[in-house]
N, C-alpha and C positions, 0 to 999 in steps of 0.2 A: 238660445241661452238668454238673449235680451228679453224675450217674452216671459220666460220664467222669472227673471229678475224683476220685471215690471209688476207682474201679478203678485209676487211674494213681497214686494216692497223692499227689496235689497239691491245692492249693486251687482252688476254683471261679474265683477271681480270676485265677489263673495260667492256667487253661484259657481264660478270656476273652481274656487277653493273646495267647496263642498263636493263637487263631482269628482275632484281628484283625491278626495278623502284626506285632505290635509287639515291641520289644526288652524283655528282662527274664527270659527263660528260656534255659537252656543248650540247646545243640543236642541233647544226649542226652534231656533232658526233653521238648523239643519233639517229637522223633521218637516218644517213648513215648506222649505224649498223642494224637498223630495216629494212631498205630497202634491204640490203645484205641478211639478214636472210630470208626475204620474197622471194627473188630471188632464193635462193638455197633450199627453202622449209623447213627451220629449225623451229622446235617448241620446246620450253622449256619443259622438262620432269617433269611436276609438281608432278606426282605420285612418281617418284624416289626421288624428293626433300622432299616430305612428309614422305616417308619411312625412309629417312635418319634421320628424327626427331622422328621416332618411331610411326608415324601415317600414315594411308592411307586416312582417312576421306572419306571412301567409304562404302556405305550400300549395302549388297548383297540381292537380291530379288529372291527367288525361286518361280516359278509359273508353271502352267501346260499348256502345249500346247493345243490349241483348246477350252480352257475355256474362253468364251467371257468376263465374268465378271472380270477375272484376268487382261485382257487387260485394262478394265476400271479403275481398281485399279492402275495399273502401270502408266497410264496417270496422275493420281493424285499424285503418289509417286514422280515423277521427280521434279515438281515445289516445292513440300514441302521440299524435300531434298536440292534443290538448295538454297532456302531461308535461310536454316540453315548452308550453307557452305559445304554441303556434295555432293559427286557424287554417282551414282547408277550403279551397275553392275548386269545384269540379268543372270539367269541360269535356264534352263527349265527341268522339268520332262516330259518324253514322252514315247511312246512305245519303250521299250528296254533300257530306261534310267531312273533309279529309282530316287526317291527323295533324297536318300542318296548320289548318285553320283552328283546330281545337287548341293547339299549343300556342298559336299567336294570340288567341283570346286570353289565355292565362297570363302571358307576358304583358299584354296591354293593360291588364288589371294589377300590375305591379307585384305579381307573385315572385317571391325571392328565390324559390327553387321549384323544380318540376319533378314529379314522380310519374313516369309513363308506364302504363300497365299493358303488357302484351303487345308492344308496338310491332307493326310489320312494315314500318317505313324503311327506306333505303339506308344502308349503313353510312353512306357519305353524309346524308342529311342529319343523322343522329350524331355523328362525330362533330359536325359544324355546330349543332345545337349544344353539345356538351362543352364546346369552347366559349359559347355565349353565356351560358348560365350553369348553375349547379343542377345536374340532372341525375336521377336514379332510374334505371330501367329494371322493371320487375317482370320476371318470366322470360326474358330474352337476353342473351349475352351477345354483344357485338364486338368481336376482337378488334382492338386498336382504337375504339371510340373512347373519348375522354369522359367517362361517366361511371357512376357506381352501378353495380349489378347485384340483383337479388334473384335467385332462381333455385329450383330444386335440381337434384342430381337425376336428370331425366333417364339416363341409361340405367341407373339403379332401380328406379321405379318400374321401368319396362321389364327388367330382368325378374323382378319379383312377380309381376303379373304372368310372365311367360312360364316361369318355374311352376307357379301355381297350376296353370292349365296343363302343362306336361305331366305334372304329378297326378293330376286327375285322370290322365290317360289320353289326352288330346294329341293328335298329330296334324290334322288339317286345320291349321290356325291361320286365319286371314287378318290382315291389318288394314284398317281404313285410315289413310294418310290425312294429316292435318294441313297439307298444303304449305302456305307461308305462315301459318299460325305459330305463335311462340312455342319453342321446344320441339316443333315437329321434326326438323332434320335429325335431332338427337334421338327422338323416339323411333323414327324410321330405321336409323342405323342400328339401334339397340334391338329392335325386333328382328332384323335380318341376322344380326350376330347371334341372338338367342336361338334362332332356328338352325343356324350352322352348328352351334355348340351342342344342340340336342340331336344332331344328325337328321334334321328335318328340312334341309335346304331345298330339296326337290318339291316340298309341299308349300314353300314360302310364296305368298302372294300379297302384293300391296295394291289396294284399290285407291285411285286418286280421290281426294276429297278436300275438305277444309273443316274448320271448327264450328260447324253449324248443324242444326237439326236436318236441314235439307240435304246436306251431304250424306248423313246416315240413311235418310229415306231413299235417296237415289242408289246407294250401295245395296240396301235391302231389296229394292226392285230389281237390280241387276242380278243378285244372287238367286232370286225367285225365278226370274226369266231363264237363267241357266238351268235351274232345277227342272223347269218345265220342258227343257230341251234334252233332258236325260243326264245332266251333270249333277253329281252329288253336292249338297250343301257342305260348306266347311262345318266342322263340329264346334268351332269356337271362333269368335271375332274379337280382336283387340281394337277398339275404336280410338281415334286420335284424342278425343276428350269426352266428357260426359254428355254434352249436347249431341254430338254425333252418335253416341251410343243410344241415347233415348230416341233419336230419329230412326235409327236402325230397327228398334223394337216395334215401331208403328206398322210398317208393311209386313213384318214377320208375323206378328200376332194376328193381324187381319187375315193373313193367309193360312192360319191354323198352325203355324210353327210354335211349339211350346218351348219357352225358355225357363229353365235350362235343360229340360228333358231332351229336346231335339237339337238345341244349339246354345252354347254358353256365350255370354257377352260381358266384356270388361271395358270400363271407361277409364278416364284419367282426369283428375282434379279433386274429386270428392266435393264438388260444389253442392249448394243446398238442393239443386235439382235431383241429385242422386237419392234423396230421401222422400221425394214427392210422388212415389209410385207404389202400387200395392206390393210389388216385390222389389226390395231394395237393390240398388245397382252395385255390383262388385266393381270396385274402382281403385285407383291409386291416389292416395290422399296427399295433397300439398297443403302444408300448414299455413292457411291464409293469414291468421293472426300474427304468427311469427314472421312471415314474409313482410307484412305491413309494418311491424315494429322495426325490423332491420332497415326498411326503406326510409322511414321517417328519421331514424337515428343517423343514417348515413347522410341524408340531406342536411339535417341540422348541424351535424359535425363539421361539414365543409363550409356551411354558412358562417359558423362561429369561429372556424379555424381555416381560413382560405388557403393557407400555405400547405395544407395536408393533401395528399394524393387520394384519388378515388379508391374505393375498396370493393371487394366482391364477397358475397355470402352465398355459399352453396349448401342448401338445406336437404336433409335426408327425407325422401318420400316414404310412404308406408302403404302397403296393400291392405285394403279393407274388404274382407270377403263377406258378401251378403247373398242375396237369393238368385242372382242371374248366372252363377257359375256352378257347374256340377260335372259329373262324369259324362263322357261322350255317349251317344245313344246305344251303341253296341254293349257298353258296360252297364249303363243305367237300366237296361232291360233285363 
């Protein structure tokens, strides 16, 4: 600011007035100061100004690298935060970088509230974190933890997918589990319940996995190896998420299994990955934009009204039928 004042031939106080857009400078002086600032590349430090007032007006977002649905959520978080006058700072959990490290980085940068996407941290850790800061958990509900929750009705989404497959005529429906991934326990329970409800309990099978492409690849290899030993393939697979579903398709298509003629595949999330293949993925859609808006609104609400208790938003998912689901082979032929 002193450099701008010297080059423009005015006082530092006048430069401050101009950058704060307050009256006290002529239009000619204002234009000269802004032109000089632009020439030397000066930008007012709004973060420092807010911190001087005891606020950063920044929301920290913890996400996981390679989770496509997290990218969709982040795209919704930015405009929602901007509308409410908040900035966003991202910190990723990745191979060799734990969620705790990602969260600590956000707190050390003075983020006022945290939005954690699809956390798989221990419940005790999340509860302690929720007592230290305003926290919103997206995609996972942790009973008893002091934080806001935004998630979809997992059971309802799985029921829609299972009803769709059964109506097509499928009976041998296998589920690739999501492991510790967000929503996985609810999806697993809903799958088993749907198989019982349709009288298919004897056909129920859950293959252990997680929310990665590798999980789907390994499940596909397992099913193909069993087929080579004389066991029939399932006629449909409900994957734990879209990434797992897309991974499953790789070994199947390489082995000559045609989807959906020989086997139907359904994912979960409706992330942008589900659109990036020649045949669109049938999947259960979670509304990323609406989830993001709720998360930001919950965080800001408790920041500006600390006396309020955390809230929970449960959003309805919707089955999106595309090209990877069809009748079972015996009916398709």
